[in-house]
PAVOGU-506377 format. One record per atom (N, C-alpha, C): residue in one letter; x, y negated, z. Coordinates in steps of 0.02 Angstrom, whole numbers, plus 50000, padded with zeros to 5 digits. Each point is the difference from the previous one (the first is absolute). Layout:
N
aXYZ;...
// end
This chain:
461
x500495004850003;x499534994349984;x500324996950028;x499854993449937;x500314993049992;x499904995650057;x500604995350040;x499924996050039;x499744995049992;x499884995950030;x499474992550004;x500804998249938;x500424998050052;x500474993949965;x500335003649957;x500075006349976;x500175002849937;x499484999549943;x499525000350028;x499384997349950;x500044991849975;x500104996950042;x500204992349991;x500434998349953;x500645002950008;x500614998649970;x500145003849934;x499255006149997;x500075002649925;x499404995949953;x499594997050027;x499704996149982;x500444992649972;x500284997250038;x500284994149995;x500745004149936;x500255004850013;x500465001949942;x499535001449923;x499595002849997;x499655000549920;x499744991950001;x499764997250047;x499764992649962;x500584995849970;x500455000350025;x500724997749972;x500235003449939;x500055006249994;x500105001749950;x499414999049943;x499464998450019;x499564998449927;x499914994649991;x500244993150035;x500354994650008;x500715001549934;x500205001550041;x500675000549948;x499935001649916;x499395008250009;x499975000149925;x499444997249965;x499564997350056;x499634993149946;x500564996949975;x500324997150057;x500574993049948;x500385004349939;x500465005350007;x500235001749961;x499735000249931;x499025002250005;x499795002049936;x499864991349966;x499914996450041;x499724991349992;x500744996949977;x500665001949998;x500604998849985;x500085004649921;x499705007350017;x500185000949948;x499424998049931;x499464996350018;x499644999349944;x500094992149980;x500274997250048;x500304992249977;x500644999649952;x500175007050034;x500864998949940;x499765005049916;x499365002550018;x499945004549917;x499554993949977;x499654997550036;x499464994949988;x500264996849931;x500654994749983;x500314996849942;x500075005749949;x500345004350033;x500305005249951;x499395001949954;x499305002850052;x499605002049952;x499644994049953;x499894995150004;x499814992949990;x500344998949932;x500885001250010;x500255000349939;x499945007749942;x499715002250048;x500265008549948;x499004999749961;x499704994950016;x499554999549964;x499884996149958;x500324995549982;x500124997249936;x500675003149950;x499845004149964;x500315003549929;x500634996049978;x500645001849990;x500424997249958;x499964999749958;x500044992049943;x499925000749934;x500704998349964;x500235004249928;x500435002549978;x499374995349911;x500484996449989;x499874998949927;x500874999349961;x499705004249944;x500665001349963;x499664996449931;x500714995549971;x499564996049935;x500665004549943;x499965002549958;x500404999849960;x499764995149960;x500764998249929;x500044995849962;x499835002149942;x499634998249947;x500035001549918;x499765006750008;x499475002050015;x499885008450024;x499445000149991;x499695002249936;x499075001249994;x500035007049994;x499465001649990;x499505006349980;x500635005549971;x500144998649945;x500475004149967;x500585001450017;x500284999050053;x500665003050028;x499955005950056;x499485000050025;x500105006150092;x499475005149960;x500465005650004;x499615006349985;x499325002750020;x500064997450044;x499224999850074;x499504997549947;x499964993149950;x499434997549953;x500225001049937;x500425005950005;x500055004749905;x500394996949987;x500584998650007;x500594996949953;x500385006249971;x499945000349936;x500355005149963;x500845001250016;x500504995250003;x500614998150006;x500495001850063;x499334999850059;x500484997050073;x499705005550027;x500495003050051;x499645002750069;x500424995750073;x499374997550003;x499774997550077;x499865006350060;x500215003550024;x499755002950062;x500014997650053;x500244995750035;x499714998550065;x499544994749982;x499854998049964;x499414995149980;x499385004449985;x500285006849962;x499435003349983;x500055002850066;x500195001950030;x499855003150065;x499484994650065;x500364995049994;x499474994350031;x499204997449965;x500175001449937;x499015001749969;x499915005650032;x500135005549995;x499825006150010;x499695001150082;x500404996350047;x499984999850063;x499284993250018;x499974997449935;x499364993450018;x499815000549937;x499744992450006;x499464998049946;x500504996249934;x499835002149935;x500194994249978;x499504996949968;x500234990949964;x499254998949978;x500144997149937;x499584999749939;x500155003349925;x499744990649980;x499644995950024;x499894994949990;x500254994950034;x500654999550023;x500374993450040;x500394994149921;x499624993750020;x500524996549964;x500274995050022;x500644998849992;x500284993050022;x499944995749934;x500524993150017;x500164994149953;x500395002649955;x500074998549925;x500505003949956;x500444998450029;x500584995750033;x500574998550028;x500054998950064;x500644998850016;x500075002450085;x499884995150041;x500194993449979;x499914991250052;x499145004350020;x499444998249944;x499605000450024;x499595005650022;x500155005849975;x499785005950058;x500234999150079;x500515000250010;x500384996250080;x499444996250024;x499954994949974;x499564995150035;x499515001750003;x499645004949956;x499295004250004;x499935003450067;x500685003950005;x500055004550078;x500154996650057;x500254993849982;x500204997350070;x499334994950020;x499674998449981;x499484994649997;x499305002049994;x499855005649965;x499195003549997;x499574994449943;x500544996149987;x499604993249956;x500264999249927;x499285001049974;x500204998149912;x500454994449970;x500365001149959;x500564996349963;x499814991549989;x499344997249971;x499574996749981;x499964996050092;x499975004250035;x499944995350082;x500614998750019;x500555001649999;x500575001550032;x500564997249964;x499895000249927;x500444995549938;x500595004249980;x499945007850012;x500495004049991;x499795003449921;x499894995149950;x499715003449946;x500704999949964;x500474997850001;x500535001049959;x500595000850059;x500785004149966;x500435001350041;x500384995050039;x500194993349957;x500274997850038;x499444995050062;x499244999349971;x499664996550070;x499865005150047;x500025005249988;x500005004650066;x500474995950060;x500434999149973;x500634997050041;x499754992750058;x499594997849968;x499854992650028;x499275003550063;x499905004350032;x499605003550022;x500654998050079;x499484995150055;x500245000450057;x499725003550037;x500125000050074;x499665002150073;x499634994750007;x500054992849973;x499414997650043;x499405000949926;x500055001749927;x499545000449976;x499635007650015;x500375005050023;x499635006649975;x500425004650069;x499525003750019;x499885003850057;x500345007649986;x500665002350006;x500175006849968;x499775005250051;x500135006149992;x500055005950022;x500215003150050;x500754997450008;x500254999050089;x499704996450033;x499784994849990;x499614994650069;x499275002750019;x499745003949964;x499435001349992;x500065006450056;x500465004549978;x500025007550040;x500494998250037;x500464997750022;x500184995150076;x499624999850044;x499414994249993;x499385000750043;x499705005250027;x500115006749982;x499825006850010;x500365002750040;x500774995350002;x500375003250054;x500595006949937;x500094995649955;x500415006749956;x500634996649996;x500445001949994;x500664997649999;x500285002449901;x500144994549974;x500194999849930;x500454997049971;x500195005249922;x500715001449976;x499904998749929;x500304996449957;x500145000749952;x500835000849945;x499985005649981;x500505001249980;x499995001549917;x500404996949967;x500065000749923;x499744993649989;x499995001649925;x499644994249957;x499464994850019;x500344994350012;x499404994650030;x499804997149941;x500275001149941;x499584998249918;x500074992249983;x499604997049991;x499804995849982;x499804993850059;x499855004650046;x499704996250044;x500684993350034;x499704997750052;x500384992750000;x500345001150081;x500474996450020;x500174996350058;x500245011450024;x499994999250046;x500055009950001;x499445002050051;x500045006350008;x499545004450020;x499844996350088;x500714999550029;x499734996850057;x499744995650023;x499964993949950;x499664993750003;x499105001449989;x499755006949981;x499415000649981;x499865006350070;x500385001150043;x499895001450067;x500225007949993;x500455004449965;x500405005350001;x500424999750062;x499995005750055;x500494998750060;x500755000549982;x499915005749960;x500815001349934;x499965000649942;x500464997449970;x500265001749907;x500564999749990;x499885004349936;x500774999949966;x499614997949923;x500024994149973;x500004999249925;x500544998049967;x500085001749931;x500444994449954;x499655000049930;x500394995249965;x500014995449941;x499655005549950;x499564998649941;x499705001549977;x499915005750005;x499915005849954;x499785007749986;x500375003549953;x499925006650027;x500575004049990;x500705001350017;x500084997850086;x500584999250011;x500375008350019;x500405002749973;x500295004150030;x500584999450031;x500404999749978;x500764999350016;x500114993049977;x500964996550058;x500034995249993;x500564997049945;x499935006349940;x500104997449918;x499644995249966;x499404999950035;x499484997649951;x500004989050020;x499904997549942;x500094993550058;x499594997050039;x499545002750020;x499404997750046;x500075003350068;x500625005449991;x499995006450065;x500454999150020;x500614994350024;x500614998250016;x499684999250086;x499334998750018;x499875000850038;x499304998250034;x499815001750074;x499105002650007;x500024993450072;x499454999950014;x499614995350058;x499795002950041;x500295002850059;x499895004550046;x499794996850064;x499494998350025;x499534996250055;x500394990350001;x500144998249932;x500284993549991;x500624997550018;x500435009049990;x500755000049985;x500115000749935;x500494998949953;x500344999949949;x500295006550016;x500095006249968;x500265004250003;x500385003049951;x500565002149972;x500355001649957;x499895006649982;x499675003049959;x499935006049962;x500755004349993;x499935003650047;x500965005749985;x499865003049928;x500605001249982;x500405002449920;x499755007650036;x499545002449940;x499745007649989;x499364999450062;x499944996150048;x499355000550019;x499334995449950;x499545009050000;x499304998649979;x499694997250019;x499664995249986;x499394994650029;x499345004150021;x499765004649946;x499485005750037;x500145004150064;x500705001249989;x500295003450074;x499924995350061;x500304996049987;x499954993850067;x499345000250001;x499434998749947;x499314997950050;x499855004250024;x500065004249965;x499605009250043;x500145000450080;x500824999149999;x500324998850073;x499624997450043;x499824993849999;x499874994150030;x499245003349994;x499665001049956;x499455002850024;x499765004250059;x500515005649986;x499885007050063;x500234994650048;x500474997650017;x500134996350046;x499454995850042;x499594995949971;x499534996450012;x499685006550019;x499715002249973;x499345007950030;x500335000750061;x500695003150001;x500165003450069;x500154997150068;x500244992149972;x499814994050053;x499335000250040;x499575000949943;x499194997650015;x499585006550007;x500205003450007;x499665007949988;x499314998950069;x500184998150033;x499294996250061;x499784996149985;x500044995249961;x499734997749975;x499375001349948;x499604996249979;x499644997549950;x500334996649952;x500195001549936;x500634994949965;x499665000849934;x500224996549945;x499764998149926;x500574998649962;x500275004149965;x500515000249970;x499894998249918;x500094996949967;x500194996449945;x500505001749952;x500005004849973;x500565004549962;x500024999349922;x500584994149972;x499564999349937;x500785001249969;x499935006049957;x500605002849974;x500324996349934;x500515002750009;x500334995849927;x499865004649927;x499915007150016;x499875003149937;x499074999649973;x500114998749937;x500415002149949;x500054994449959;x500124994950017;x500054991449966;x500805002049994;x499974996149928;x500595000149975;x500644993350037;x500535001450012;x500455005849947;x499775006050015;x500025003149941;x500125008350012;x500765000849998;x500165001350085;x500665002149990;x500265009350043;x500455001550009;x500165006150017;x499784999150085;x499635006650020;x499995000350072;x500695004850034;x499915001150071;x500555003750026;x499835005749977;x499775003649968;x499655007649959;x500195000249956;x500224993149929;x500065002149950;x500665001849976;x499895004849955;x500535001249975;x500594994349957;x500434999249987;x500534998449958;x499705000249915;x500144992549988;x499665000749928;x499255002549972;x499484999250057;x499195000549981;x500014996349948;x499515001749976;x499734995949932;x499474993950027;x499624996449972;x499664993350019;x499365003750030;x499745007249948;x499455003950017;x500095002850074;x500615003649998;x500105003550048;x499844995650088;x500424992349994;x499954997850057;x499374998450018;x499714997849949;x499415000250019;x499525005450026;x500085004349994;x499795006050038;x500325000150072;x500575000749974;x500444999650091;x499664992650034;x499764997449982;x499754991750053;x499265002650020;x499855004649983;x499125002649993;x500015006750069;x500575003149985;x500205006550041;x500354996350053;x500334994250010;x500185000350051;x499574995050038;x499584996649981;x499594996250045;x499365006750021;x499975002849965;x499515006850040;x500405003350052;x500635001449992;x500355000550057;x499984996150041;x500194995050006;x500154995550054;x499064999250048;x499505000749945;x499394999750037;x500145007850046;x500125006549968;x499875005150056;x500404999350048;x500524995950000;x500564998050058;x499824997950060;x499454994049973;x499644997150051;x499525003650029;x499635003449964;x499425005150028;x500325004350038;x500575003850004;x500295004850037;x500154996850067;x500314994150001;x500174994250047;x499385000050039;x499314998149990;x499735002050028;x499565003650029;x500205006949970;x499675005550034;x500435002750063;x500804998349977;x500435000950054;x499964996150060;x499584992449997;x499624997350040;x499545002450048;x499595005549961;x499475000250022;x499434994549981;x499884993649955;x499684994349985;x499525002649942;x500255006549972;x499545002349920;x499244997950039;x499605002150040;x499354999550021;x499844994650016;x500514996350016;x499704991950030;x500134996149944;x500185001749948;x500184994949949;x499835001149925;x499814993749974;x499424997449939;x500504998649949;x500195005949963;x500574997349932;x499364998849936;x500294993949979;x499604999749946;x500674998749951;x500015001449959;x500374999649931;x499834998549942;x500314994949953;x499764996249959;x500494997349928;x499894999149942;x500414997949960;x499824991649992;x500464995650004;x499774990349991;x499634999049941;x499965004749937;x500084996649931;x499945007249968;x499774998549921;x500095006249968;x500545002649980;x500365005149963;x500815000549999;x499954995549932;x500704996350017;x500504995549950;x499895004549949;x500134994849930;x500085001549912;x500125007449981;x500824999650059;x500455001949969;x499925009050017;x499844999150075;x499545006150029;x499515003149974;x499594998249978;x499424999949966;x499905003149928;x500674997850000;x500005004249906;x500095006750008;x500465003350052;x500235003550022;x499495005350038;x499544999950000;x499775001550063;x499125000449962;x499635005950027;x499365003449965;x499535004450051;x499384998949990;x499755003950065;x499375004949942;x500215007050005;x499695004149949;x500054998649959;x500504996549948;x500395001049946;x499624993849987;x500014996250023;x499484992849975;x500444995150020;x500074993349987;x500284992250031;x499394997150043;x500164998850041;x499524996150050;x500114992649938;x499304996450010;x499754994749953;x500404992550028;x500494997949987;x500244995250036;x500355000850045;x500524994750021;x500544999850067;x500034993750026;x500564999450040;x500044996050046;x499984992049983;x499774995650003;x499684994749975;x499594996749955;x499765007749995;x499605000649942;x499024997650025;x499544998749988;x499605000750011;x499375005850000;x500245004249937;x500075007450030;x499735002750037;x499595008449989;x500145002550071;x500685001950032;x500365002749953;x500815002050038;x500374992350014;x499834993949995;x500354993950047;x499795001850071;x499245002550017;x499724999350063;x500155007850045;x499665004449938;x499835004650042;x500505004850050;x500075000850052;x500715002250044;x499885008850032;x500265003050007;x499905005050049;x500074997550078;x499415004150023;x499984996550062;x499855007850054;x500395000350066;x500105005550044;x499764997950060;x499455002250027;x499884999350081;x500065007450030;x500565001050055;x499905004750035;x500074999450072;x499705002250046;x499884999450078;x499755008150005;x500535001450033;x499585008650039;x499735001750044;x499485002149989;x499465000350040;x499444994549991;x500174994749960;x499314997349999;x499994998949917;x500225000249954;x500194998249955;x499685010049980;x499555000549947;x499875005649972;x500825003949946;x500155005050016;x500495002049948;x499925002449943;x500264998349945;x499785001349926;x499474997349965;x499944991250031;x499374998949968;x499954995249937;x499604998149969;x500114992749967;x499264998950005;x500194992649996;x499474993150009;x500354997249935;x499174998749957;x500024996549955;x499724994150002;x500084996950075;x499514993749987;x500564996550001;x499744992349965;x500454993649980;x500254998250048;x500454998249975;x500554996150070;x500264994649961;x500154994750038;x500314994149967;x500594998450072;x500394995049968;x500684999650054;x499684995550062;x499424996549980;x499734997650055;x499935002950072;x499775005949994;x499565005750027;x500665001150067;x500744999350011;x500255001250053;x499954995950040;x499914995050010;x500134997450041;x499204999650074;x499355000549932;x499645003050052;x500015005950042;x500205006249959;x500035005450023;x500495001250041;x500674997150004;x500545000350063;x499544997450069;x499754993249973;x499564996150056;x499655004250039;x499615004349958;x499365004950038;x500225003350043;x500575003749956;x500475004850053;x500294998450045;x500284995550008;x500424995350055;x499384998050055;x499615000849977;x499564993450038;x500094993750002;x500214998449962;x500364993349994;x499324995349968;x499974994950004;x499764991249981;x500174997449945;x499815001149953;x500034994249937;x499964995150008;x500404995349953;x500144993350019;x499244997549989;x499734994650043;x499544996350002;x500004994249953;x499364999449983;x499664995349933;x500565000449937;x500195006350009;x500455003849895;x499485002849972;x500024999449941;x499625003449967;x500525007649972;x499985006050039;x500225005850008;x499545006349920;x500494999649949;x499475002749952;x500115008549986;x500555001550055;x499775006349995;x499665003350047;x499875007949983;x499435002950037;x500615006650040;x499725001550040;x500275005650052;x500005006649968;x500115003449994;x500085008249978;x500095003450036;x500014999250047;x500295003950085;x499355006050000;x499565000249993;x499725005150008;x499935005249926;x500244998749958;x500255002249953;x500815005150014;x500214996350045;x500725002250011;x499825005250052;x499455000050035;x499915004650074;x499405004649960;x499915001449916;x499445006649982;x499474996549994;x499614993950002;x499424996750007;x499934997949924;x499274998850017;x499914997149929;x500014992750006;x499914996050051;x500194995449992;x499544993749954;x500144994049989;x499624995549960;x500574998249950;x500195003849948;x500254999949928;x499784991949983;x500564997049972;x500054993149965;x499715002049928;x499564995649964;x499825000949936;x500385000349949;x500624996850011;x500284996449939;x500744998950038;x500414998849974;x500854998250008;x500194993949944;x500324993350036;x500114994649973;x500865000349988;x500104999349920;x500564999050002;x500134991549960;x500474998750008;x500224992449975;x500774999150013;x500374997649931;x500774998749975;x499754993649984;x500224993550008;x500034992949973;x499254998549977;x499734999649955;x499504996749980;x499635004749980;x500255007649995;x499665005049980;x499595005850054;x499275001649998;x499815003150049;x499685004949992;x499795005350022;x499265003750002;x499715003850045;x499325002349986;x499805005450057;x499975004049984;x500145006050033;x500065009149973;x499475003250053;x499595001749972;x499575003950052;x500275009649956;x499815005650030;x500045005449965;x499955001749932;x499924996449947;x499905000849946;x499734993949942;x500244995950028;x499894995149967;x500444992150022;x500104997149956;x500584995050005;x499684992149975;x500074994250048;x499824994649953;x500504993850024;x500354997549957;x500544995250013;x499724993350001;x500314993349985;x500154991950019;x499574999249938;x500065004349924;x499844997349947;x499325002749973;x499575003150059;x499575003549988;x500005007349939;x500525002650017;x500115006749956;x499725005850019;x499735002850007;x499675007950034;x500495004549981;x500425003950037;x500175006949984;x499675003950017;x499975008149951;x499855006850041;x500335001450018;x500265001750073;x500425003450036;x500145008049984;x499365002149994;x499745008549991;x500625005049980;x500494994949959;x500715005249976;x500584995750037;x499904996050054;x500704998850045;x500235006150041;x500594999150038;x500184994649959;x500735001349944;x499815003849953;x500225000849936;x499624995449937;x499404997450003;x499774998649943;x499394994250041;x500064992749960;x499384996450041;x499904996649926;x499235001349989;x499674998249911;x499544993450051;x500104996249951;x499714992849990;x499254999549988;x499604998850022;x499215002849978;x499964991449963;x499665001349946;x499924992849944;x499484995950042;x500124995649993;x499594993750012;x499474998749981;x499555002349983;x499335001349977;x499735004549999;x500345006550063;x499595005949983;x499414999650056;x499665004749969;x499415003950032;x499665001650045;x500605004250017;x499865003950037;x499864999750074;x499395001950043;x499944995650022;x500225003650093;x500305005349974;x500845001550050;x500394994050014;x500314997749951;x500664997249972;x499604990650048;x499375000549968;x499654992250025;x500064999050053;x499785006150053;x499825000050057;x500644998550035;x500535004049972;x500554999850045;x500504993049978;x499954998249966;x500164993149968;x499794993350066;x499275002950000;x499704995050037;x500025000150060;x500075007150043;x500284999850072;x500624997750011;x500615002249945;x500554995650017;x500114992949980;x499604998649969;x499864993449985;x499864993350042;x499525005150042;x499944997050075;x500515000050050;x500145006850001;x500604999450062;x500534994649999;x500044998249929;x500674996549977;x499804992950020;x499394996749970;x499754994950021;x500104998950062;x499715004450040;x500034996250078;x500795003250024;x500515002549979;x500634999550024;x500204993749964;x499694997449940;x500444992649971;x500654999250005;x500635005749975;x500634998149994;x500244994949977;x499524996749942;x500224993849966;x499784993750048;x499665000550062;x499874994550035;x500634997750039;x500565008450021;x500294999950048;x500804997649985;x500595002050020;x500664996749963;x500065003749960;x500324994749949;x500025002749930;x501035001149995;x500045002849943;x500725002349988;x500234994349983;x500514998149988;x500354994349983;x500525000249964;x500065006749964;x500605001249970;x499955004649937;x500515002849947;x499975002149941;x499205003749988;x499625003950058;x499545002149949;x500265009050013;x500705002050017;x499995006950010;x499985003650081;x499854993550052;x500115003050061;x500824999050012;x500245000449975;x500925000250023;x500074993850006;x500004994949994;x500234994349997;x499414993150024;x500144995550039;x499804993550014;x500134994049994;x499814994250021;x500294995849982;x500194995649919;x499595004349983;x500175000849903;x499484998049946;x500274997549970;x499294998749945;x499825005049968;x499495000949990;x499405006549944;x500555000049956;x500055002849982;x500515003249905;x499655006449995;x499995001149944;x500025007049948;x500385004150023;x499615005549994;x500575006850031;x500215000849947;x500885002750012;x500485002449956;x499855005749954;x500305002349953;x499745005049967;x500555006550083;x500374999450043;x500175003250041;x499505003250047;x499815005550007;x499505003250048;x499944997250074;x499684997050031;x499894998750035;x499805003450072;x499935007749971;x499795004350068;x500665001550053;x500464997049987;x500955002050046;x500024994250002;x500004994950063;x500174997250033;x500835000750010;x500304995450027;x500505000750039;x500075002350044;x499444996450047;x500005003750081;x499135000050011;
// end
């Protein structure tokens, strides 16, 4: 039989244990709470390849090239077959960062893109930072002005121009790393350096939600040897080498995420910034046929780009989405994913496709809008109407687009013309900021002039 004094002692002892247990439990919850909150926000990695259209990736039907790592990314996730960029890199990147059409931001040609300032436009990193994300931009910043840091990125590397690989290139002598000019070393390969920084950023921030804007050099010209290229390789072989190396880098990045056990909490979006450049387009076919148009043109091949979304456990594996996507859609999609607020009193043209990423139907957009200089069009699943009032039957796209006669009495064509024209009238691009350049979208601040005989589908940058 337990004595009274022993009973009192036991009750006090148990009470102390209970308090300690509750205290430890509370402390554990307090410690775990921030991690749980961080874990609730997925990481976002946006991989942007350069001058790579739908005719380059084997998972999109390329006859010439094998891209096994990107194919695996598509197999494990979702392919989008109707993703539309602007036809040139500067306007495309402005769309990605602002979610606003070019006639609103002024990003109608390569040079005017550089006139965008933080005072005029709120870009993706600031939006996501408001939701607790740490942000980085590594790689090409393109025609965008100032530095990535000026627009809100916490860390960045950028270089002058496009297609920078080695310090033997005039614009490859140095790069900007967080505001410091750093020399690119002899035999140091810029894509490998960018990859190293990306992996380091992910590793250091694995316990926080992060947004990585990974803007690759490949496969923009100059088409130079990669570290894996054989000596004496032909120009055609070097082009293929660059495709293979860029695919290899994506595979290495995914392997690092798996090593860090971050795959299921990381959304990866891979996309090209515009169609394939003319030289590459001449080499490439899909199912034995050439894509109609290439970089810089207002034909289908100028803007139709490969897009892959992969988020294990969330995005259904091996799926294909045919919904229309245009490059203004990334801002509202990533904001919805992050629980971030969009800029107030600002017209965001994009539409979130987060439901589609999760395998839901969502509310697909009815059309994509594409603009370059004073040329523009609306494109829905089967038709295209441009600024001249020309209606195209796109049922044969991306290989063919047929002009519908202006006097056509076909009821379907008439209905489509009316629908798309009403949407264009509502957008009113002509009432926004207009191109001040040569009409090609390549240059700004120049008088209008007739196009030269030289093909304008492959700008210098």
